[in-house]
N, C-alpha and C positions, 0 to 999 in steps of 0.2 A: 547575405546565402547563406553564410558558416551559420550562424544564429538560427533559420530557417533550415537546413538540415539537420543542426543538432536536433532541435526539437522534436522533429520527425523521427528520430533513431530515437529518442526514447519514449516518445507514443507508443512506439512500432514495440520495444521491448519494455514496457510495463504491458504491453497486452499480449505475447510472449509469455513473459512471466509474471503473467498476475501472481501464482500461489508460491513465488518467491523472492520474499522480499529483499534479502539479501542482496540476491543479484542485482533485480531493481538498483537496489540503493548503489550497488557498484557500476554500475553502469550507468547511473546519474552525477555520479561523482565524477567518473572519467571523462564524460562529456562535457559536464558541465565546468571544464576547466584545470581539476586537481590533478589529474594525470596528462592529458593530452598538452604536446606542446604541437600549435601548427607547423606544418613541413614551410610554410611561405615565411613565419615568421623568424625560425632558425637560418635558412637559406637568407633573407634580409641582413637578419645579424652577421652570418659569416662574412655577408659582401662588404659591409659596411669595414668590418675589418680589418679584411683583404684591402679595400681599398686607401683605410687609414695607413696600413704597413705599406701599402705602395707610395703613398705619400712622405710619411717619414723616410724612407726610401732616398726617394729625390730631394728633400730637403739636405739628408745628411750626405749626398755626393754633388750640392751645389745646382742641383738640377732641377731648379724652383718655377722654370722659365714652361719644365713639362709638366706641371699639375695642370694647367688651365689645360692641356690637351686633354690629360686622363678623365676631367673630370667635363668634358663636353662630347669625346670621339674614342667611342666603344674597340674600334681595332689599334687606336695605338695605345689605348689601356690595356688589352690581352696584350701587346707586343711585351709592354713593360712589366705588366704580370711575370711573362715567361722568362725577359731577361733577369730578374732580379729572386726568378724561382719560388714566384705565390701562388 
C-alpha cells in the first residue's frame, strides 16, 4: 500500500511541477526513501528497544520467570514498563 501511495504522490507532483525539474527531483528523492523514514518503522524500532531494555532489567534483577509473561501478556508488559520507568 505504501508503495502505491508513494507512486501516486510522485505522479501527482510530476504533473503539478512539470516545469520545475529541481522540485520534481527533490520530491522523488524524498518519496524514494532518501529522507523519509516511515513512522511505523521508527515505532517498531523503539518498541523493540524498549522491550529489550525491559528483558535486560528483568535478567539483572533475576526475574527471568517474568520474561515469558512480557512476551505474551501486553498488560503485564505495560505494568513492568511502568515499574522500571521504561
